[in-house]
All heavy atoms as a GROMACS GRO file, in nm:
protein
  473
    1MET      N    1  -5.936  -9.181  -5.456
    1MET     CA    2  -5.888  -9.071  -5.379
    1MET      C    3  -5.850  -9.125  -5.245
    1MET      O    4  -5.936  -9.199  -5.181
    1MET     CB    5  -5.986  -8.968  -5.368
    1MET     CG    6  -5.946  -8.840  -5.286
    1MET     SD    7  -6.058  -8.706  -5.294
    1MET     CE    8  -5.982  -8.615  -5.428
    2ALA      N    9  -5.745  -9.090  -5.188
    2ALA     CA   10  -5.700  -9.142  -5.061
    2ALA      C   11  -5.760  -9.054  -4.944
    2ALA      O   12  -5.791  -8.937  -4.957
    2ALA     CB   13  -5.548  -9.131  -5.050
    3VAL      N   14  -5.777  -9.123  -4.831
    3VAL     CA   15  -5.836  -9.050  -4.714
    3VAL      C   16  -5.712  -9.007  -4.620
    3VAL      O   17  -5.624  -9.086  -4.600
    3VAL     CB   18  -5.925  -9.151  -4.633
    3VAL    CG1   19  -5.974  -9.087  -4.509
    3VAL    CG2   20  -6.042  -9.194  -4.710
    4ASN      N   21  -5.717  -8.881  -4.580
    4ASN     CA   22  -5.611  -8.823  -4.498
    4ASN      C   23  -5.639  -8.870  -4.352
    4ASN      O   24  -5.743  -8.827  -4.292
    4ASN     CB   25  -5.615  -8.674  -4.503
    4ASN     CG   26  -5.492  -8.619  -4.432
    4ASN    OD1   27  -5.409  -8.703  -4.375
    4ASN    ND2   28  -5.480  -8.483  -4.445
    5SER      N   29  -5.558  -8.963  -4.303
    5SER     CA   30  -5.585  -9.019  -4.174
    5SER      C   31  -5.511  -8.936  -4.059
    5SER      O   32  -5.520  -8.979  -3.946
    5SER     CB   33  -5.542  -9.166  -4.164
    5SER     OG   34  -5.402  -9.169  -4.193
    6LYS      N   35  -5.442  -8.834  -4.097
    6LYS     CA   36  -5.370  -8.754  -3.999
    6LYS      C   37  -5.460  -8.660  -3.917
    6LYS      O   38  -5.424  -8.617  -3.810
    6LYS     CB   39  -5.253  -8.675  -4.070
    6LYS     CG   40  -5.148  -8.767  -4.119
    6LYS     CD   41  -5.031  -8.687  -4.183
    6LYS     CE   42  -4.928  -8.778  -4.234
    6LYS     NZ   43  -4.821  -8.703  -4.290
    7THR      N   44  -5.569  -8.611  -3.976
    7THR     CA   45  -5.659  -8.524  -3.899
    7THR      C   46  -5.769  -8.604  -3.844
    7THR      O   47  -5.838  -8.683  -3.911
    7THR     CB   48  -5.718  -8.416  -4.001
    7THR    OG1   49  -5.786  -8.481  -4.097
    7THR    CG2   50  -5.605  -8.332  -4.053
    8SER      N   51  -5.796  -8.582  -3.717
    8SER     CA   52  -5.905  -8.658  -3.656
    8SER      C   53  -6.033  -8.580  -3.686
    8SER      O   54  -6.036  -8.460  -3.714
    8SER     CB   55  -5.882  -8.657  -3.501
    8SER     OG   56  -5.878  -8.529  -3.450
    9GLY      N   57  -6.146  -8.645  -3.662
    9GLY     CA   58  -6.278  -8.594  -3.702
    9GLY      C   59  -6.316  -8.477  -3.606
    9GLY      O   60  -6.381  -8.383  -3.644
   10SER      N   61  -6.275  -8.484  -3.472
   10SER     CA   62  -6.318  -8.380  -3.380
   10SER      C   63  -6.237  -8.254  -3.396
   10SER      O   64  -6.290  -8.148  -3.365
   10SER     CB   65  -6.304  -8.434  -3.239
   10SER     OG   66  -6.175  -8.464  -3.212
   11ALA      N   67  -6.115  -8.258  -3.441
   11ALA     CA   68  -6.030  -8.142  -3.449
   11ALA      C   69  -6.045  -8.067  -3.580
   11ALA      O   70  -6.000  -7.950  -3.592
   11ALA     CB   71  -5.886  -8.172  -3.420
   12ALA      N   72  -6.099  -8.135  -3.684
   12ALA     CA   73  -6.096  -8.082  -3.815
   12ALA      C   74  -6.190  -7.961  -3.829
   12ALA      O   75  -6.154  -7.859  -3.885
   12ALA     CB   76  -6.154  -8.192  -3.915
   13GLY      N   77  -6.315  -7.955  -3.764
   13GLY     CA   78  -6.395  -7.845  -3.777
   13GLY      C   79  -6.415  -7.767  -3.647
   13GLY      O   80  -6.515  -7.714  -3.619
   14SER      N   81  -6.310  -7.765  -3.564
   14SER     CA   82  -6.315  -7.708  -3.427
   14SER      C   83  -6.358  -7.556  -3.433
   14SER      O   84  -6.450  -7.516  -3.359
   14SER     CB   85  -6.197  -7.736  -3.351
   14SER     OG   86  -6.207  -7.685  -3.222
   15PRO      N   87  -6.290  -7.472  -3.515
   15PRO     CA   88  -6.336  -7.329  -3.521
   15PRO      C   89  -6.475  -7.316  -3.558
   15PRO      O   90  -6.551  -7.229  -3.509
   15PRO     CB   91  -6.233  -7.267  -3.610
   15PRO     CG   92  -6.116  -7.355  -3.617
   15PRO     CD   93  -6.171  -7.499  -3.597
   16ALA      N   94  -6.514  -7.391  -3.665
   16ALA     CA   95  -6.652  -7.378  -3.710
   16ALA      C   96  -6.759  -7.421  -3.605
   16ALA      O   97  -6.863  -7.364  -3.594
   16ALA     CB   98  -6.675  -7.457  -3.849
   17ARG      N   99  -6.729  -7.535  -3.540
   17ARG     CA  100  -6.817  -7.581  -3.434
   17ARG      C  101  -6.820  -7.485  -3.318
   17ARG      O  102  -6.929  -7.460  -3.257
   17ARG     CB  103  -6.769  -7.716  -3.381
   17ARG     CG  104  -6.790  -7.828  -3.481
   17ARG     CD  105  -6.739  -7.960  -3.433
   17ARG     NE  106  -6.810  -8.005  -3.318
   17ARG     CZ  107  -6.772  -8.097  -3.232
   17ARG    NH1  108  -6.663  -8.173  -3.264
   17ARG    NH2  109  -6.841  -8.125  -3.131
   18PHE      N  110  -6.711  -7.421  -3.280
   18PHE     CA  111  -6.712  -7.311  -3.175
   18PHE      C  112  -6.801  -7.196  -3.218
   18PHE      O  113  -6.869  -7.142  -3.146
   18PHE     CB  114  -6.568  -7.269  -3.150
   18PHE     CG  115  -6.568  -7.162  -3.042
   18PHE    CD1  116  -6.577  -7.190  -2.912
   18PHE    CD2  117  -6.550  -7.025  -3.087
   18PHE    CE1  118  -6.586  -7.086  -2.816
   18PHE    CE2  119  -6.544  -6.928  -2.983
   18PHE     CZ  120  -6.563  -6.956  -2.854
   19ALA      N  121  -6.787  -7.159  -3.346
   19ALA     CA  122  -6.862  -7.042  -3.395
   19ALA      C  123  -7.017  -7.072  -3.390
   19ALA      O  124  -7.094  -6.986  -3.348
   19ALA     CB  125  -6.820  -7.008  -3.535
   20ILE      N  126  -7.053  -7.195  -3.430
   20ILE     CA  127  -7.192  -7.233  -3.428
   20ILE      C  128  -7.247  -7.241  -3.285
   20ILE      O  129  -7.348  -7.191  -3.256
   20ILE     CB  130  -7.210  -7.370  -3.496
   20ILE    CG1  131  -7.189  -7.346  -3.645
   20ILE    CG2  132  -7.353  -7.422  -3.475
   20ILE    CD1  133  -7.186  -7.472  -3.721
   21GLY      N  134  -7.159  -7.305  -3.193
   21GLY     CA  135  -7.202  -7.307  -3.057
   21GLY      C  136  -7.215  -7.172  -2.984
   21GLY      O  137  -7.301  -7.140  -2.909
   22ALA      N  138  -7.121  -7.076  -3.026
   22ALA     CA  139  -7.131  -6.939  -2.966
   22ALA      C  140  -7.245  -6.867  -3.013
   22ALA      O  141  -7.311  -6.793  -2.941
   22ALA     CB  142  -6.998  -6.868  -2.999
   23ASN      N  143  -7.276  -6.892  -3.146
   23ASN     CA  144  -7.401  -6.826  -3.212
   23ASN      C  145  -7.528  -6.874  -3.131
   23ASN      O  146  -7.614  -6.799  -3.100
   23ASN     CB  147  -7.410  -6.849  -3.359
   23ASN     CG  148  -7.508  -6.773  -3.414
   23ASN    OD1  149  -7.558  -6.680  -3.369
   23ASN    ND2  150  -7.544  -6.812  -3.541
   24VAL      N  151  -7.535  -7.003  -3.108
   24VAL     CA  152  -7.649  -7.064  -3.034
   24VAL      C  153  -7.658  -7.008  -2.892
   24VAL      O  154  -7.766  -6.962  -2.847
   24VAL     CB  155  -7.649  -7.210  -3.039
   24VAL    CG1  156  -7.754  -7.278  -2.946
   24VAL    CG2  157  -7.668  -7.262  -3.181
   25ALA      N  158  -7.552  -7.005  -2.824
   25ALA     CA  159  -7.546  -6.951  -2.685
   25ALA      C  160  -7.591  -6.803  -2.689
   25ALA      O  161  -7.667  -6.764  -2.597
   25ALA     CB  162  -7.414  -6.974  -2.627
   26LEU      N  163  -7.541  -6.726  -2.775
   26LEU     CA  164  -7.580  -6.582  -2.781
   26LEU      C  165  -7.721  -6.569  -2.808
   26LEU      O  166  -7.788  -6.482  -2.749
   26LEU     CB  167  -7.486  -6.512  -2.889
   26LEU     CG  168  -7.510  -6.367  -2.903
   26LEU    CD1  169  -7.477  -6.295  -2.778
   26LEU    CD2  170  -7.437  -6.311  -3.017
   27SER      N  171  -7.776  -6.648  -2.907
   27SER     CA  172  -7.918  -6.641  -2.938
   27SER      C  173  -8.004  -6.678  -2.814
   27SER      O  174  -8.108  -6.609  -2.788
   27SER     CB  175  -7.951  -6.737  -3.051
   27SER     OG  176  -7.879  -6.702  -3.168
   28ILE      N  177  -7.962  -6.775  -2.729
   28ILE     CA  178  -8.041  -6.806  -2.618
   28ILE      C  179  -8.035  -6.699  -2.517
   28ILE      O  180  -8.140  -6.666  -2.452
   28ILE     CB  181  -7.988  -6.940  -2.558
   28ILE    CG1  182  -8.029  -7.057  -2.648
   28ILE    CG2  183  -8.041  -6.966  -2.421
   28ILE    CD1  184  -7.958  -7.188  -2.612
   29VAL      N  185  -7.920  -6.631  -2.499
   29VAL     CA  186  -7.907  -6.520  -2.399
   29VAL      C  187  -7.992  -6.407  -2.442
   29VAL      O  188  -8.057  -6.342  -2.368
   29VAL     CB  189  -7.759  -6.492  -2.378
   29VAL    CG1  190  -7.748  -6.361  -2.298
   29VAL    CG2  191  -7.686  -6.600  -2.310
   30VAL      N  192  -7.987  -6.377  -2.578
   30VAL     CA  193  -8.064  -6.263  -2.624
   30VAL      C  194  -8.217  -6.297  -2.618
   30VAL      O  195  -8.292  -6.200  -2.571
   30VAL     CB  196  -8.026  -6.229  -2.768
   30VAL    CG1  197  -8.120  -6.130  -2.840
   30VAL    CG2  198  -7.888  -6.168  -2.776
   31ALA      N  199  -8.260  -6.409  -2.637
   31ALA     CA  200  -8.401  -6.448  -2.631
   31ALA      C  201  -8.452  -6.436  -2.482
   31ALA      O  202  -8.553  -6.389  -2.456
   31ALA     CB  203  -8.426  -6.581  -2.691
   32ALA      N  204  -8.362  -6.482  -2.389
   32ALA     CA  205  -8.396  -6.476  -2.248
   32ALA      C  206  -8.410  -6.335  -2.202
   32ALA      O  207  -8.497  -6.299  -2.127
   32ALA     CB  208  -8.301  -6.557  -2.165
   33ALA      N  209  -8.320  -6.260  -2.243
   33ALA     CA  210  -8.312  -6.114  -2.208
   33ALA      C  211  -8.436  -6.040  -2.265
   33ALA      O  212  -8.495  -5.964  -2.196
   33ALA     CB  213  -8.191  -6.040  -2.252
   34LEU      N  214  -8.476  -6.075  -2.386
   34LEU     CA  215  -8.588  -6.012  -2.446
   34LEU      C  216  -8.720  -6.051  -2.379
   34LEU      O  217  -8.807  -5.972  -2.357
   34LEU     CB  218  -8.592  -6.050  -2.599
   34LEU     CG  219  -8.699  -5.978  -2.684
   34LEU    CD1  220  -8.678  -5.830  -2.684
   34LEU    CD2  221  -8.693  -6.029  -2.825
   35LEU      N  222  -8.726  -6.179  -2.351
   35LEU     CA  223  -8.846  -6.232  -2.274
   35LEU      C  224  -8.853  -6.175  -2.138
   35LEU      O  225  -8.954  -6.133  -2.093
   35LEU     CB  226  -8.835  -6.384  -2.256
   35LEU     CG  227  -8.952  -6.456  -2.196
   35LEU    CD1  228  -9.076  -6.434  -2.280
   35LEU    CD2  229  -8.928  -6.597  -2.173
   36PHE      N  230  -8.743  -6.149  -2.060
   36PHE     CA  231  -8.747  -6.088  -1.935
   36PHE      C  232  -8.786  -5.937  -1.942
   36PHE      O  233  -8.865  -5.884  -1.869
   36PHE     CB  234  -8.600  -6.092  -1.876
   36PHE     CG  235  -8.596  -6.026  -1.743
   36PHE    CD1  236  -8.638  -6.086  -1.627
   36PHE    CD2  237  -8.529  -5.902  -1.724
   36PHE    CE1  238  -8.633  -6.022  -1.501
   36PHE    CE2  239  -8.522  -5.836  -1.606
   36PHE     CZ  240  -8.569  -5.897  -1.494
   37ALA      N  241  -8.735  -5.864  -2.040
   37ALA     CA  242  -8.774  -5.720  -2.064
   37ALA      C  243  -8.918  -5.705  -2.090
   37ALA      O  244  -8.979  -5.617  -2.039
   37ALA     CB  245  -8.679  -5.663  -2.174
   38ILE      N  246  -8.977  -5.793  -2.181
   38ILE     CA  247  -9.114  -5.781  -2.219
   38ILE      C  248  -9.203  -5.818  -2.093
   38ILE      O  249  -9.297  -5.746  -2.062
   38ILE     CB  250  -9.146  -5.878  -2.337
   38ILE    CG1  251  -9.083  -5.829  -2.464
   38ILE    CG2  252  -9.292  -5.894  -2.347
   38ILE    CD1  253  -9.094  -5.924  -2.577
   39ASN      N  254  -9.162  -5.919  -2.011
   39ASN     CA  255  -9.234  -5.950  -1.896
   39ASN      C  256  -9.230  -5.837  -1.794
   39ASN      O  257  -9.334  -5.809  -1.729
   39ASN     CB  258  -9.174  -6.079  -1.830
   39ASN     CG  259  -9.267  -6.137  -1.727
   39ASN    OD1  260  -9.383  -6.100  -1.725
   39ASN    ND2  261  -9.214  -6.229  -1.650
   40GLN      N  262  -9.116  -5.769  -1.773
   40GLN     CA  263  -9.111  -5.658  -1.677
   40GLN      C  264  -9.195  -5.545  -1.736
   40GLN      O  265  -9.267  -5.479  -1.648
   40GLN     CB  266  -8.958  -5.613  -1.667
   40GLN     CG  267  -8.881  -5.704  -1.589
   40GLN     CD  268  -8.923  -5.712  -1.452
   40GLN    OE1  269  -8.958  -5.616  -1.383
   40GLN    NE2  270  -8.916  -5.833  -1.389
   41GLN      N  271  -9.191  -5.507  -1.856
   41GLN     CA  272  -9.280  -5.402  -1.913
   41GLN      C  273  -9.417  -5.433  -1.895
   41GLN      O  274  -9.499  -5.348  -1.863
   41GLN     CB  275  -9.234  -5.382  -2.057
   41GLN     CG  276  -9.286  -5.258  -2.119
   41GLN     CD  277  -9.220  -5.130  -2.056
   41GLN    OE1  278  -9.117  -5.138  -1.993
   41GLN    NE2  279  -9.284  -5.015  -2.070
   42ALA      N  280  -9.456  -5.559  -1.916
   42ALA     CA  281  -9.596  -5.591  -1.904
   42ALA      C  282  -9.650  -5.581  -1.759
   42ALA      O  283  -9.761  -5.549  -1.730
   42ALA     CB  284  -9.620  -5.735  -1.955
   43SER      N  285  -9.558  -5.617  -1.661
   43SER     CA  286  -9.597  -5.607  -1.523
   43SER      C  287  -9.616  -5.464  -1.485
   43SER      O  288  -9.690  -5.433  -1.387
   43SER     CB  289  -9.498  -5.684  -1.435
   43SER     OG  290  -9.370  -5.604  -1.430
   44TYR      N  291  -9.539  -5.374  -1.533
   44TYR     CA  292  -9.556  -5.234  -1.503
   44TYR      C  293  -9.683  -5.178  -1.552
   44TYR      O  294  -9.747  -5.090  -1.489
   44TYR     CB  295  -9.442  -5.150  -1.551
   44TYR     CG  296  -9.308  -5.175  -1.482
   44TYR    CD1  297  -9.189  -5.178  -1.551
   44TYR    CD2  298  -9.302  -5.205  -1.347
   44TYR    CE1  299  -9.067  -5.209  -1.495
   44TYR    CE2  300  -9.178  -5.229  -1.286
   44TYR     CZ  301  -9.063  -5.229  -1.363
   44TYR     OH  302  -8.945  -5.266  -1.296
   45LYS      N  303  -9.723  -5.217  -1.670
   45LYS     CA  304  -9.843  -5.164  -1.731
   45LYS      C  305  -9.970  -5.233  -1.703
   45LYS      O  306 -10.079  -5.190  -1.736
   45LYS     CB  307  -9.825  -5.165  -1.888
   45LYS     CG  308  -9.718  -5.068  -1.936
   45LYS     CD  309  -9.722  -5.065  -2.079
   45LYS     CE  310  -9.613  -4.967  -2.133
   45LYS     NZ  311  -9.666  -4.835  -2.150
   46HIS      N  312  -9.965  -5.341  -1.621
   46HIS     CA  313 -10.085  -5.410  -1.580
   46HIS      C  314 -10.163  -5.337  -1.480
   46HIS      O  315 -10.112  -5.311  -1.375
   46HIS     CB  316 -10.047  -5.551  -1.533
   46HIS     CG  317 -10.172  -5.633  -1.493
   46HIS    ND1  318 -10.252  -5.686  -1.587
   46HIS    CD2  319 -10.213  -5.666  -1.371
   46HIS    CE1  320 -10.351  -5.748  -1.521
   46HIS    NE2  321 -10.328  -5.738  -1.395
   47ARG      N  322 -10.283  -5.306  -1.518
   47ARG     CA  323 -10.369  -5.223  -1.422
   47ARG      C  324 -10.511  -5.263  -1.442
   47ARG      O  325 -10.566  -5.292  -1.553
   47ARG     CB  326 -10.359  -5.080  -1.465
   47ARG     CG  327 -10.353  -4.991  -1.346
   47ARG     CD  328 -10.354  -4.844  -1.392
   47ARG     NE  329 -10.226  -4.805  -1.444
   47ARG     CZ  330 -10.203  -4.693  -1.499
   47ARG    NH1  331 -10.298  -4.608  -1.510
   47ARG    NH2  332 -10.080  -4.658  -1.538
   48ARG      N  333 -10.580  -5.283  -1.335
   48ARG     CA  334 -10.728  -5.315  -1.341
   48ARG      C  335 -10.804  -5.203  -1.277
   48ARG      O  336 -10.779  -5.170  -1.160
   48ARG     CB  337 -10.760  -5.450  -1.272
   48ARG     CG  338 -10.710  -5.563  -1.337
   48ARG     CD  339 -10.756  -5.691  -1.270
   48ARG     NE  340 -10.705  -5.800  -1.344
   48ARG     CZ  341 -10.727  -5.935  -1.311
   48ARG    NH1  342 -10.796  -5.959  -1.200
   48ARG    NH2  343 -10.672  -6.028  -1.370
   49GLU      N  344 -10.887  -5.143  -1.357
   49GLU     CA  345 -10.967  -5.027  -1.306
   49GLU      C  346 -11.112  -5.044  -1.352
   49GLU      O  347 -11.142  -5.107  -1.454
   49GLU     CB  348 -10.911  -4.897  -1.353
   49GLU     CG  349 -10.775  -4.857  -1.303
   49GLU     CD  350 -10.725  -4.733  -1.357
   49GLU    OE1  351 -10.806  -4.648  -1.419
   49GLU    OE2  352 -10.601  -4.693  -1.347
   50ASP      N  353 -11.195  -4.991  -1.275
   50ASP     CA  354 -11.336  -4.994  -1.302
   50ASP      C  355 -11.362  -4.868  -1.395
   50ASP      O  356 -11.361  -4.761  -1.344
   50ASP     CB  357 -11.424  -4.992  -1.183
   50ASP     CG  358 -11.573  -5.009  -1.212
   50ASP    OD1  359 -11.607  -5.039  -1.330
   50ASP    OD2  360 -11.656  -4.975  -1.120
   51LEU      N  361 -11.390  -4.891  -1.517
   51LEU     CA  362 -11.408  -4.786  -1.609
   51LEU      C  363 -11.557  -4.753  -1.633
   51LEU      O  364 -11.588  -4.656  -1.709
   51LEU     CB  365 -11.342  -4.814  -1.748
   51LEU     CG  366 -11.187  -4.835  -1.741
   51LEU    CD1  367 -11.146  -4.873  -1.878
   51LEU    CD2  368 -11.117  -4.708  -1.684
   52ALA      N  369 -11.645  -4.823  -1.572
   52ALA     CA  370 -11.784  -4.793  -1.587
   52ALA      C  371 -11.821  -4.673  -1.504
   52ALA      O  372 -11.769  -4.652  -1.393
   52ALA     CB  373 -11.868  -4.909  -1.542
   53ARG      N  374 -11.917  -4.590  -1.556
   53ARG     CA  375 -11.955  -4.471  -1.483
   53ARG      C  376 -12.024  -4.494  -1.351
   53ARG      O  377 -11.998  -4.431  -1.251
   53ARG     CB  378 -12.043  -4.379  -1.575
   53ARG     CG  379 -11.968  -4.328  -1.691
   53ARG     CD  380 -12.070  -4.237  -1.759
   53ARG     NE  381 -11.988  -4.197  -1.885
   53ARG     CZ  382 -12.002  -4.066  -1.925
   53ARG    NH1  383 -12.075  -3.978  -1.859
   53ARG    NH2  384 -11.934  -4.026  -2.030
   54GLY      N  385 -12.103  -4.599  -1.349
   54GLY     CA  386 -12.175  -4.632  -1.227
   54GLY      C  387 -12.100  -4.713  -1.122
   54GLY      O  388 -12.148  -4.735  -1.012
   55GLY      N  389 -11.977  -4.759  -1.155
   55GLY     CA  390 -11.901  -4.836  -1.064
   55GLY      C  391 -11.958  -4.972  -1.052
   55GLY      O  392 -11.943  -5.034  -0.941
   56ASN      N  393 -12.022  -5.036  -1.151
   56ASN     CA  394 -12.101  -5.163  -1.135
   56ASN      C  395 -11.989  -5.280  -1.121
   56ASN      O  396 -12.030  -5.384  -1.076
   56ASN     CB  397 -12.172  -5.185  -1.265
   56ASN     CG  398 -12.283  -5.080  -1.282
   56ASN    OD1  399 -12.323  -5.027  -1.186
   56ASN    ND2  400 -12.324  -5.055  -1.403
   57TYR      N  401 -11.864  -5.258  -1.161
   57TYR     CA  402 -11.779  -5.373  -1.163
   57TYR      C  403 -11.674  -5.365  -1.053
   57TYR      O  404 -11.567  -5.423  -1.068
   57TYR     CB  405 -11.708  -5.381  -1.305
   57TYR     CG  406 -11.812  -5.402  -1.411
   57TYR    CD1  407 -11.846  -5.305  -1.499
   57TYR    CD2  408 -11.872  -5.529  -1.415
   57TYR    CE1  409 -11.943  -5.320  -1.592
   57TYR    CE2  410 -11.970  -5.551  -1.518
   57TYR     CZ  411 -12.001  -5.443  -1.603
   57TYR     OH  412 -12.098  -5.471  -1.703
   58GLY      N  413 -11.692  -5.291  -0.957
   58GLY     CA  414 -11.602  -5.276  -0.841
   58GLY      C  415 -11.624  -5.386  -0.739
   58GLY      O  416 -11.708  -5.474  -0.760
   59HIS      N  417 -11.549  -5.387  -0.630
   59HIS     CA  418 -11.570  -5.484  -0.530
   59HIS      C  419 -11.698  -5.454  -0.457
   59HIS      O  420 -11.742  -5.345  -0.430
   59HIS     CB  421 -11.455  -5.481  -0.423
   59HIS     CG  422 -11.325  -5.517  -0.488
   59HIS    ND1  423 -11.293  -5.646  -0.513
   59HIS    CD2  424 -11.216  -5.445  -0.517
   59HIS    CE1  425 -11.174  -5.652  -0.559
   59HIS    NE2  426 -11.123  -5.536  -0.561
   60SER      N  427 -11.761  -5.562  -0.404
   60SER     CA  428 -11.884  -5.548  -0.326
   60SER      C  429 -11.841  -5.508  -0.181
   60SER      O  430 -11.728  -5.517  -0.142
   60SER     CB  431 -11.965  -5.674  -0.322
   60SER     OG  432 -11.899  -5.774  -0.243
   61HIS      N  433 -11.942  -5.466  -0.109
   61HIS     CA  434 -11.912  -5.423   0.035
   61HIS      C  435 -11.878  -5.537   0.122
   61HIS      O  436 -11.822  -5.525   0.228
   61HIS     CB  437 -12.031  -5.348   0.085
   61HIS     CG  438 -12.158  -5.433   0.105
   61HIS    ND1  439 -12.235  -5.455  -0.006
   61HIS    CD2  440 -12.211  -5.496   0.209
   61HIS    CE1  441 -12.331  -5.536   0.036
   61HIS    NE2  442 -12.323  -5.567   0.168
   62ARG      N  443 -11.910  -5.662   0.075
   62ARG     CA  444 -11.873  -5.785   0.151
   62ARG      C  445 -11.736  -5.838   0.122
   62ARG      O  446 -11.686  -5.923   0.194
   62ARG     CB  447 -11.976  -5.896   0.119
   62ARG     CG  448 -12.118  -5.856   0.162
   62ARG     CD  449 -12.213  -5.971   0.134
   62ARG     NE  450 -12.218  -5.980  -0.012
   62ARG     CZ  451 -12.300  -6.069  -0.075
   62ARG    NH1  452 -12.365  -6.159  -0.011
   62ARG    NH2  453 -12.302  -6.073  -0.203
   63THR      N  454 -11.668  -5.779   0.024
   63THR     CA  455 -11.532  -5.829  -0.003
   63THR      C  456 -11.438  -5.774   0.094
   63THR      O  457 -11.432  -5.655   0.113
   63THR     CB  458 -11.489  -5.778  -0.147
   63THR    OG1  459 -11.591  -5.823  -0.240
   63THR    CG2  460 -11.348  -5.829  -0.188
   64PRO      N  461 -11.360  -5.869   0.160
   64PRO     CA  462 -11.258  -5.818   0.253
   64PRO      C  463 -11.136  -5.748   0.187
   64PRO      O  464 -11.107  -5.783   0.074
   64PRO     CB  465 -11.214  -5.945   0.329
   64PRO     CG  466 -11.242  -6.050   0.230
   64PRO     CD  467 -11.355  -6.010   0.150
   65SER      N  468 -11.092  -5.647   0.247
   65SER     CA  469 -10.977  -5.574   0.185
   65SER      C  470 -10.838  -5.617   0.243
   65SER      O  471 -10.819  -5.674   0.334
   65SER     CB  472 -10.988  -5.422   0.196
   65SER     OG  473 -11.072  -5.383   0.296
   0.00000   0.00000   0.00000
Protein backbone atom coordinates (compact mmCIF):
# COMPACT_ATOMS: atom_id res chain seq x y z
CA MET A 1 0.00 0.00 0.00
CA ALA A 2 1.39 3.38 -0.96
CA VAL A 3 1.78 6.25 1.47
CA ASN A 4 0.07 9.49 0.52
CA SER A 5 2.79 12.11 0.80
CA LYS A 6 0.59 15.06 -0.18
CA THR A 7 -0.98 15.50 3.29
CA SER A 8 1.27 16.63 6.06
CA GLY A 9 0.98 15.11 9.52
CA SER A 10 0.05 18.36 11.28
CA ALA A 11 -2.78 19.35 8.91
CA ALA A 12 -4.34 15.91 8.61
CA GLY A 13 -6.12 15.86 11.99
CA SER A 14 -6.47 19.60 12.57
CA PRO A 15 -10.26 19.73 13.22
CA ALA A 16 -10.06 16.76 15.55
CA ARG A 17 -7.09 18.23 17.41
CA PHE A 18 -8.94 21.54 17.76
CA ALA A 19 -12.02 19.78 19.14
CA ILE A 20 -9.95 17.89 21.70
CA GLY A 21 -8.10 21.06 22.72
CA ALA A 22 -11.35 23.01 23.02
CA ASN A 23 -12.84 20.23 25.14
CA VAL A 24 -9.84 20.27 27.48
CA ALA A 25 -9.92 24.08 27.75
CA LEU A 26 -13.64 24.05 28.47
CA SER A 27 -13.17 21.36 31.12
CA ILE A 28 -10.48 23.42 32.84
CA VAL A 29 -12.66 26.54 32.84
CA VAL A 30 -15.66 24.64 34.22
CA ALA A 31 -13.55 22.99 36.93
CA ALA A 32 -12.06 26.34 37.97
CA ALA A 33 -15.51 27.97 38.09
CA LEU A 34 -16.89 25.09 40.14
CA LEU A 35 -13.98 25.28 42.56
CA PHE A 36 -14.45 29.04 42.90
CA ALA A 37 -18.20 28.68 43.53
CA ILE A 38 -17.70 25.99 46.18
CA ASN A 39 -15.02 28.08 47.89
CA GLN A 40 -17.28 31.16 47.93
CA GLN A 41 -20.20 29.17 49.33
CA ALA A 42 -18.01 27.65 52.02
CA SER A 43 -16.70 31.07 53.06
CA TYR A 44 -20.24 32.38 53.54
CA LYS A 45 -21.28 29.44 55.68
CA HIS A 46 -18.15 29.34 57.85
CA ARG A 47 -19.11 30.31 61.37
CA ARG A 48 -17.61 29.64 64.76
CA GLU A 49 -19.94 29.89 67.70
CA ASP A 50 -19.84 28.68 71.26
CA LEU A 51 -22.69 26.21 71.44
CA ALA A 52 -22.03 25.12 75.03
CA ARG A 53 -24.61 26.32 77.56
CA GLY A 54 -22.03 27.48 80.07
CA GLY A 55 -19.93 29.38 77.54
CA ASN A 56 -16.90 27.25 78.38
CA TYR A 57 -15.33 27.53 74.95
CA GLY A 58 -15.42 31.30 74.45
CA HIS A 59 -12.53 33.78 74.67
CA SER A 60 -10.99 34.36 78.03
CA HIS A 61 -11.03 37.80 79.61
CA ARG A 62 -7.29 38.12 78.85
CA THR A 63 -7.74 37.71 75.09
CA PRO A 64 -7.39 41.07 73.33
CA SER A 65 -10.21 42.00 71.00
